[in-house]
C-alpha positions as CSV (number, residue, x, y, z in Angstrom):
1,M,110.1,77.1,128.6
2,I,110.2,73.3,128.4
3,D,111.0,73.0,124.7
4,K,114.6,74.1,124.7
5,E,115.0,73.9,120.9
6,V,112.2,76.4,120.4
7,E,113.4,78.5,123.3
8,K,116.9,78.7,121.7
9,L,115.5,79.8,118.3
10,I,113.3,82.5,119.9
11,H,116.4,83.7,121.8
12,L,118.5,83.8,118.7
13,E,115.8,85.6,116.7
14,A,115.6,88.2,119.4
15,L,119.3,88.5,119.5
16,R,119.4,89.0,115.7
17,H,117.0,91.8,116.0
18,K,118.9,93.4,118.9
19,E,122.2,93.3,117.0
20,D,121.0,94.1,113.5
21,L,119.6,97.3,112.0
22,N,116.2,96.4,110.6
23,L,115.5,98.6,107.6
24,I,112.8,96.3,106.0
25,A,110.0,98.8,105.2
26,S,107.2,96.3,106.0
27,E,108.5,95.3,109.4
28,N,108.1,96.9,112.8
29,Y,108.1,96.1,116.5
30,P,104.7,96.0,118.4
31,S,104.5,97.0,122.0
32,K,104.9,94.5,124.9
33,E,101.1,94.9,125.5
34,V,100.3,93.9,122.0
35,L,102.6,90.9,122.2
36,K,101.0,89.8,125.5
37,A,97.5,90.0,124.0
38,C,98.7,87.9,121.0
39,G,99.9,85.2,123.4
40,S,96.7,85.3,125.5
41,I,93.9,82.9,126.2
42,F,92.0,84.3,123.2
43,S,94.3,82.2,121.0
44,T,92.3,79.1,122.1
45,K,88.8,80.2,121.1
46,Y,86.8,79.5,118.0
47,A,84.4,82.2,117.1
48,E,83.1,81.8,113.6
49,G,80.7,84.5,112.6
50,Y,80.5,88.0,114.0
51,P,79.6,89.6,117.4
52,K,76.1,88.4,118.5
53,K,76.0,86.1,115.5
54,R,78.4,83.2,116.3
55,Y,78.3,79.5,115.5
56,Y,79.9,78.5,118.8
57,E,78.9,79.0,122.4
58,G,81.1,80.7,124.9
59,C,81.8,83.7,122.7
60,E,80.7,86.5,125.1
61,M,84.2,87.8,125.6
62,A,85.0,87.2,121.9
63,D,82.1,89.5,121.1
64,E,83.4,92.1,123.5
65,I,87.0,92.1,122.2
66,E,86.0,92.1,118.5
67,T,83.5,95.0,119.1
68,L,86.2,96.9,121.0
69,A,88.6,96.5,118.1
70,I,86.0,97.5,115.5
71,N,85.0,100.7,117.4
72,R,88.6,101.7,118.0
73,A,89.4,101.3,114.3
74,K,86.3,103.2,113.2
75,E,87.3,106.1,115.5
76,L,90.9,106.0,114.5
77,F,90.3,106.1,110.7
78,N,86.9,107.9,110.8
79,C,85.1,105.2,108.8
80,D,81.6,103.7,108.8
81,H,82.4,100.0,109.1
82,V,85.4,97.9,109.8
83,N,86.0,94.2,109.5
84,V,88.9,93.2,111.8
85,Q,89.0,89.5,110.9
86,P,91.3,89.2,107.8
87,H,94.4,87.2,108.5
88,S,96.5,89.2,106.0
89,G,96.5,92.1,103.6
90,T,96.2,89.8,100.6
91,Q,93.1,88.2,102.2
92,A,91.6,91.6,102.9
93,N,92.0,92.5,99.2
94,M,90.6,89.1,98.2
95,A,87.5,89.8,100.2
96,V,86.9,93.1,98.5
97,Y,87.3,91.5,95.1
98,L,84.9,88.7,96.1
99,A,82.4,91.2,97.4
100,V,82.1,93.3,94.2
101,L,83.7,91.5,91.3
102,N,82.9,88.6,89.0
103,S,85.5,86.4,87.3
104,N,87.2,88.3,84.4
105,D,85.9,91.7,85.5
106,S,88.2,94.6,84.6
107,V,90.4,96.2,87.3
108,L,92.9,99.0,87.1
109,S,95.8,98.9,89.5
110,M,99.5,99.9,89.9
111,R,102.1,97.7,88.2
112,L,104.0,95.4,90.6
113,D,107.3,96.3,89.1
114,Q,106.7,100.0,89.7
115,G,105.4,99.9,93.3
116,G,102.2,97.8,93.4
117,H,101.6,94.6,95.3
118,L,101.2,90.9,94.3
119,S,97.5,91.0,95.2
120,H,97.0,93.9,92.8
121,G,96.8,91.6,89.8
122,S,100.2,89.9,89.5
123,K,99.9,87.0,87.0
124,V,101.3,84.6,89.6
125,N,98.8,85.7,92.2
126,F,95.1,84.6,92.5
127,S,94.1,88.2,91.6
128,G,95.8,88.0,88.2
129,K,94.5,84.5,87.5
130,I,90.8,85.3,88.2
131,Y,90.3,88.9,87.2
132,N,91.2,91.0,84.2
133,F,93.8,93.4,85.6
134,N,95.1,96.4,83.7
135,F,97.9,98.5,85.0
136,Y,99.1,102.1,85.5
137,G,102.6,103.0,86.5
138,V,104.8,106.0,87.2
139,D,106.2,108.7,84.8
140,R,109.6,107.7,83.5
141,E,111.1,111.1,84.4
142,T,109.6,111.9,87.8
143,E,109.0,108.3,88.8
144,M,105.7,109.5,90.4
145,I,102.2,108.6,89.6
146,D,100.9,110.5,86.5
147,Y,97.2,111.0,87.4
148,D,96.4,112.3,83.9
149,E,97.7,109.1,82.5
150,V,95.8,107.0,85.1
151,E,92.6,108.8,84.0
152,K,93.3,108.1,80.3
153,Q,93.8,104.4,81.1
154,A,90.7,104.3,83.2
155,K,88.6,105.7,80.3
156,S,90.3,103.2,78.0
157,V,89.7,100.0,80.0
158,N,86.5,101.0,81.8
159,P,87.3,99.1,85.0
160,K,84.7,98.0,87.5
161,L,87.3,98.6,90.3
162,I,90.4,100.9,90.6
163,V,93.0,99.9,93.2
164,C,95.4,102.6,94.5
165,G,98.1,102.1,97.1
166,A,101.5,100.5,96.8
167,S,104.2,98.5,98.6
168,A,107.2,100.5,97.2
169,Y,106.1,104.1,96.5
170,S,107.6,106.9,98.5
171,R,105.3,109.8,97.7
172,I,102.0,111.1,98.9
173,I,99.0,109.4,97.2
174,D,96.2,111.7,96.0
175,F,93.2,109.7,97.1
176,N,90.8,112.5,96.1
177,R,92.1,112.5,92.5
178,F,91.8,108.7,92.4
179,S,88.2,109.1,93.6
180,K,87.4,111.5,90.9
181,I,88.9,109.3,88.3
182,A,86.9,106.3,89.5
183,K,83.7,108.2,89.6
184,S,84.3,109.5,86.0
185,V,84.2,105.9,84.7
186,G,81.7,104.5,87.1
187,A,84.3,102.4,89.0
188,L,84.6,101.6,92.7
189,L,87.8,102.6,94.5
190,L,89.9,100.4,96.7
191,S,92.7,102.1,98.6
192,D,95.3,99.6,99.9
193,V,97.2,101.5,102.5
194,A,99.0,98.5,104.1
195,H,102.3,100.4,104.2
196,I,101.1,103.9,105.3
197,S,98.1,103.3,107.6
198,G,100.3,104.1,110.6
199,L,101.2,107.4,109.0
200,I,97.6,108.1,108.3
201,A,96.7,107.4,111.9
202,G,99.7,109.6,112.9
203,K,98.5,112.5,110.8
204,M,101.5,112.3,108.4
205,H,99.5,111.2,105.3
206,P,96.0,112.0,104.0
207,N,93.2,109.7,105.1
208,P,91.6,107.8,102.1
209,T,88.4,106.9,103.9
210,P,86.4,110.0,102.8
211,F,87.3,109.2,99.1
212,S,87.2,105.4,98.9
213,D,84.5,102.8,98.7
214,F,87.0,100.3,100.4
215,V,90.2,100.7,102.4
216,T,92.4,97.8,103.3
217,T,95.4,97.7,105.5
218,T,97.7,95.4,107.3
219,T,98.1,96.1,111.0
220,H,101.8,95.2,111.5
221,K,103.7,97.8,109.4
222,T,103.7,101.5,110.3
223,L,100.7,100.8,112.5
224,R,102.8,98.8,114.9
225,G,100.2,96.2,115.7
226,P,100.2,92.4,115.3
227,R,100.2,90.6,111.9
228,G,96.9,90.7,110.1
229,A,94.6,93.1,108.3
230,I,91.3,95.0,108.4
231,I,88.8,96.2,105.8
232,M,87.1,99.6,106.0
233,C,84.1,100.5,104.0
234,S,81.0,102.6,103.8
235,E,77.8,101.3,105.5
236,K,76.5,100.5,102.0
237,F,79.0,97.7,101.6
238,K,79.0,96.4,105.2
239,Q,77.0,93.2,104.6
240,S,78.8,92.2,101.3
241,I,82.3,92.7,102.9
242,D,81.4,90.7,106.0
243,K,80.0,87.9,104.0
244,A,83.0,87.9,101.7
245,V,85.4,87.5,104.8
246,F,83.2,84.9,106.5
247,P,82.1,82.5,105.2
248,G,83.6,83.6,101.9
249,I,87.3,83.1,102.4
250,Q,87.9,82.4,106.1
251,G,86.7,80.3,109.0
252,G,87.3,81.3,112.6
253,P,89.0,84.6,113.2
254,F,92.3,84.8,115.3
255,L,90.9,86.4,118.4
256,N,94.3,86.8,120.0
257,M,95.4,88.9,117.0
258,I,92.2,90.9,117.1
259,A,92.9,91.6,120.8
260,G,96.4,92.8,119.8
261,R,94.9,95.0,117.1
262,A,92.5,96.6,119.6
263,I,95.5,97.6,121.7
264,A,97.4,98.8,118.7
265,F,94.4,101.0,117.6
266,K,94.3,102.6,121.0
267,E,98.1,103.2,121.0
268,A,97.8,104.7,117.5
269,S,95.3,107.3,118.7
270,S,97.7,108.8,121.1
271,I,99.8,112.0,120.9
272,N,102.9,109.8,121.3
273,F,102.1,107.8,118.2
274,Q,101.7,111.1,116.3
275,K,105.2,112.0,117.4
276,Y,106.4,108.5,116.4
277,S,104.9,108.9,112.9
278,K,106.5,112.3,112.5
279,N,109.9,110.8,113.5
280,V,109.4,107.9,111.0
281,V,109.0,110.3,108.1
282,S,111.8,112.6,109.3
283,N,114.1,109.7,109.6
284,A,113.3,108.5,106.1
285,K,114.0,111.9,104.7
286,V,117.3,112.3,106.5
287,L,118.5,108.8,105.6
288,S,117.6,109.3,101.9
289,E,119.3,112.7,101.8
290,V,122.5,111.1,103.3
291,I,122.4,108.3,100.7
292,I,122.0,110.9,97.9
293,S,124.8,113.0,99.2
294,N,127.1,110.0,99.0
295,G,126.5,109.7,95.2
296,F,123.5,107.3,95.0
297,R,120.3,107.9,93.1
298,V,117.0,107.5,95.1
299,V,113.9,106.7,93.1
300,S,111.8,109.9,92.6
301,G,114.5,111.9,94.2
302,G,113.4,111.3,97.8
303,T,110.5,110.4,100.1
304,D,107.3,111.7,101.7
305,N,106.7,108.7,103.8
306,H,108.5,105.8,105.6
307,Q,110.5,104.3,102.8
308,F,112.5,104.9,99.6
309,T,114.3,102.8,97.0
310,I,118.0,103.2,96.2
311,D,119.0,102.6,92.5
312,V,122.3,100.9,92.8
313,S,122.6,100.1,89.1
314,T,124.3,103.4,88.3
315,Q,127.3,102.2,90.3
316,G,127.3,98.9,88.5
317,Y,125.7,96.9,91.4
318,T,122.5,94.8,91.6
319,G,120.0,94.9,94.4
320,S,120.7,91.3,95.3
321,E,124.4,92.0,95.7
322,V,123.9,95.1,97.8
323,A,121.3,93.4,100.1
324,T,123.8,90.5,100.7
325,T,126.6,92.9,101.4
326,L,124.6,94.9,103.9
327,K,123.5,91.8,105.7
328,K,127.1,90.9,106.3
329,I,127.5,94.0,108.4
330,G,124.2,93.7,110.2
331,I,122.0,96.0,108.1
332,I,118.8,94.2,106.9
333,V,117.1,95.5,103.7
334,N,115.4,93.8,100.8
335,K,116.3,93.9,97.1
336,N,113.6,95.7,95.2
337,G,112.9,96.6,91.6
338,I,113.0,100.2,90.3
339,P,110.6,101.6,87.8
340,Y,111.2,100.3,84.3
341,D,113.8,97.9,85.8
342,K,115.8,95.9,83.2
343,L,116.7,93.2,85.8
344,P,114.4,90.4,87.0
345,P,112.8,90.3,90.4
346,K,115.3,87.8,91.8
347,I,118.1,90.3,91.1
348,T,116.7,93.8,90.7
349,S,118.5,97.2,90.3
350,G,117.5,98.5,93.7
351,V,117.1,98.0,97.5
352,R,114.2,99.2,99.5
353,I,114.8,101.1,102.8
354,G,112.3,101.7,105.5
355,T,112.5,103.5,108.9
356,P,109.5,102.3,111.0
357,A,111.4,99.6,113.0
358,L,114.5,101.7,113.8
359,T,112.2,104.6,114.9
360,S,110.4,102.2,117.2
361,R,113.7,101.5,118.8
362,G,114.1,105.2,119.5
363,M,116.6,106.1,116.8
364,L,116.4,109.6,115.4
365,N,118.1,111.9,112.8
366,D,121.6,111.6,114.3
367,E,121.5,107.8,114.0
368,M,120.1,108.1,110.4
369,Q,123.2,110.2,109.5
370,L,125.5,107.5,110.8
371,I,123.5,104.7,109.2
372,G,123.3,106.4,105.9
373,N,127.1,106.8,105.7
374,I,127.7,103.2,106.8
375,I,125.3,101.9,104.1
376,S,127.1,104.0,101.5
377,E,130.6,102.9,102.6
378,A,129.5,99.3,102.7
379,I,128.2,99.4,99.1
380,Y,131.4,101.0,97.8
381,S,133.5,98.6,99.8
382,R,131.6,95.4,99.1
383,D,134.7,93.4,98.1
384,D,136.9,94.7,101.0
385,N,136.3,92.3,103.9
386,K,138.5,94.3,106.3
387,K,136.4,97.4,105.7
388,L,133.2,95.5,106.1
389,D,134.3,94.1,109.4
390,S,135.0,97.6,110.6
391,L,131.6,98.7,109.4
392,K,130.0,95.8,111.2
393,S,131.6,97.0,114.5
394,R,130.2,100.5,113.9
395,V,126.7,98.9,113.4
396,K,127.1,97.1,116.7
397,D,128.1,100.3,118.4
398,I,124.8,101.9,117.3
399,T,122.6,99.0,118.2
400,E,124.0,98.6,121.7
401,G,122.4,101.9,122.7
402,F,118.9,100.8,121.7
403,S,116.6,98.0,122.8
404,F,113.4,97.2,120.9
405,P,109.8,97.1,122.2
406,G,108.6,93.9,123.7
407,Y,112.1,92.8,124.6
408,D,113.4,95.8,126.5
């Protein structure tokens, strides 16, 4: 590489990933083949429009690669139509809203501070500024979705759209129940499965497509693809969704990322990916059990998927303090609110833990046992620099045995 400054930063970022334990629930490592496609010649091509309906010439291969990605996604998730052009999960959700809602229409979604996402109606997000969002949450005791309460709220606010799915919820989502609730009030259903789509592809979580009018997902989390998103819908909404994406909210698609998604969809259809998904869930369960056995409370008592949230407030800590402490020893997590959190988002009472990235590196239950104990010891020893130095060495011992995809 000619640009030594950029080359150095790329090297340092790769080194950081190699030496750290990445437990960010929304991050993962795509394969070398996916990364190669993302850096391919497709990154140079403008292709506004859709296959066979472009506004530029020279789109023959663009049509082929987008059609390939669409067909693979349709087969993977068993859906009628897929738009593979959205640049992010938020833009995918924006397109759905634009396709079926008018300003100030009523929407029912999960509260941000109990597991939802910014694009599900947060007042600081476009969604909360344009539409009339109402919210459901989790039961105070079980910290799980109370579907009876969701149904009561739906009948009370009479939403035009119900959004289910979350960015910090560790339990199986009952899409069938959500569908019945939506139908009972004449609402459409959007299932945002950005976090769990890889587990759906890997047969570790129920598929929402038979029950949902729309399904959105990012492609870079448990799905192990490149950054970006897709929208799935029934044939009935094909035209309105495609128009909402282009020309509604986007111009030309990122064909290089679409090429990467096509590869990721093929990889996710394999038996090996099913084994990977099973390991992701198993690792999360083991890691949460170790954390609990060391005296910490995990929100809802455990996990059914790839992530869980540790409530560190019972030990007198904040999520911000714990995330900073763990970073010192090479364990990367994010501070995260817990249901009915009394602390603000910049501080929080919890930290979110996810296993997709470490599972991609080949780590299994034995490593989760070690990591769970290290996390616990670090939190309890956060003011003991000598102890933290020792734990950092133990982290390095673990990471040295595992490369990560794309850089091995």
